[in-house]
N, C-alpha and C positions, 0 to 999 in steps of 0.2 A: 164195429162201427157204432154200436149203441153207446159205448163209453165215450167215444169221440164226440158224438152229438151231445151227450150229457155234459161233457166238459165245456163245450162251446156255449151251451145254454147257461152254464154257471157264470161265464164271463159276459154273456150277451143274452139276458133273459128273454128278450123280445125277438128271438129267432123267428123269421118268417118261413112259411111253408116253401116259398120260392127258393130261399137260401138253402134249406135242407135238401131240396132236390138238386140244386147246383153243387152242393158239397158232396152228395152221394155220387154225382157224375164226375166230380173232379178227383176223388181219391181212388187209389188202387190198392186192393188187398194183396199182400205179398207174404208168402210163407218162406222163411229163409232159414236154412239149417245152421246149427251150431258151428262156430269157428269160421264163419264166412266174413270176409272183409268187404263191407259194402261201400266203403270209400277209401281209396288209396291215397297216399301222399302224392301230391302233384296233380291229382285229378280235381276237376271242378265239381263241387257239390251241386247237383241238379235237382235233388229231392230233399224234402223234409219228411220225417216219419213220425207217426204216432204209434206207441207200443201198446198193442192189445194184449200180447202174451210174450214173455221172455225178458231177457236182460242183455244189455249191450255195454260196450265200453268205448271211450274215446281215448286215444293215446297218440304220442308223437315219439319220434326216435331222436335220441340225444347221444351222440358218440356211439351209435350202434345199439344202445340200450333202449328198451321200451319204458316210457314214462306215462303212467295212467293219469288222465286229466279228469275223467268223470265216469260215472256208471249211471245208466238209466234203466228203468224197469216199467212194468205195467202202468199205464195212464200218464206216461211222460212223453215229451216230444224229443226226438233225436235229430240233431242237426249239427253240421260244422258251421257255426255261426258266421265266421269271417268269410269262408269260401262261398257259402250259400248267398249271403247278402251282397257280396262284392262280385260274385261270379268270377273269382280268381282261383288259381290252383290252391288246394288245401295243403296245410302243413301237418294236419293230423290225419289219423286213420280211424275208421269206425269199424268195429267188429262185433258180431253176435257172440255172446257167451253161452247162450242156450238156443234151442230151436225157437224161432220167433215168428209171431204173426204181427205184421206191421201194416199200417195204412200209410201210403205215401201220396204226396202231392208234389207236383213239379213246380219249379220256380215260376214258370210261365202261368200255370193254372192258378197258383196262389195269387199272383198279381191280377189275373183276370177276375178272380173272386173279389179282391179289394176294389176293383173298378166297378164291377156290376152291383156290388152290395156294400156301399160306403160304410154302413154301420159295422161291418166285419173288421174294418181297420182297427176298431177299438179292441177287438179280441186279439189281433196281432200285436198291438201295442202292449196289452196287459201280459200276454205270454212272453213277449220279449223282455219286459220288466222283470217278470218272475225268474226267468233263466239268467238274466244279468245279475240279479241279486244273489242267486245261488253261486254264480261264478265269483262274485266279489267276496262272498262269505268264505268260500274256499281259499281264496288268496289271503284274506285276513287271518284265517285259521292257521295257515302255514307260517305266517309271519309272527303271530302273537301267541298261539297256544302250544302247549307241550304236546309231545306225541301221545301221552296218556289222555289228555283232554280231547285231542283230535279223534282218537280211536273211540272214546266214549260217545262223542257226538255222532260219529258215523254209525255206531251200532244202535243208537237211539233213533236215528232217522231211517235206518235200513236194518231192522233187527235180524233178518235172515241172510244178511250179506255173506257171511262165511260159509253158508250152505250153497250159495249160488255163484260165488265168484272166487277163483283161486286166490289163496292167501298171498302169493307173490304179487298179484295185481293190487290187492288191498294195501300191502306194504308200500308199493310204488306210489299209489295214490296218496298215502299219508306222508310220504317223503321219509320213510324209515326202512331199515333192513328187515328181511324176513325173520331174523333172530330177535330183533327188538319187538316185532309184532308177536312172536311166540311168547315172549316174556309178558307183554301186555295182556294177552289172552289168558295167561295162566293166573294173573292177578285176580283177587276177589275184591270188589268195590264195596 
């Protein structure tokens, strides 16, 4: 919870004591075991999560194959953006890759916080911008960069990824085969 409060203070330095109390009352600590799907395809995303400990992935099914869209770890927010904000069934799944400690907030409680603490809307906007930029960068990387460049960028931003995430998921995320990933990993830069 302390890292969540610190993150919010980063975006909203004038956090009031009232807001801190309201936030503590709004979030729920959840310990979720490894390999748990916390959002199924077709289910409406009712919660947003902050990762205190652990790693998760978002993926979708395409012709029966899993295609990884993102990985999130400590100090990240985990959300099925389209489903959460539209309250429509999700096309993606979210799964824990490690034992996780997550802080969740429901769609309703989040909107209550926005209404009760109008300054908190700025935090929501800034976090939405942050994750939209990451999504757009991933899309552009897939279109414009080589597999080698995408892999290098990934290990620069997430150095211990291969210790925490199965290689087949990393290959899927990069849009390459497991064999190509093995060749990239064997290269010396």
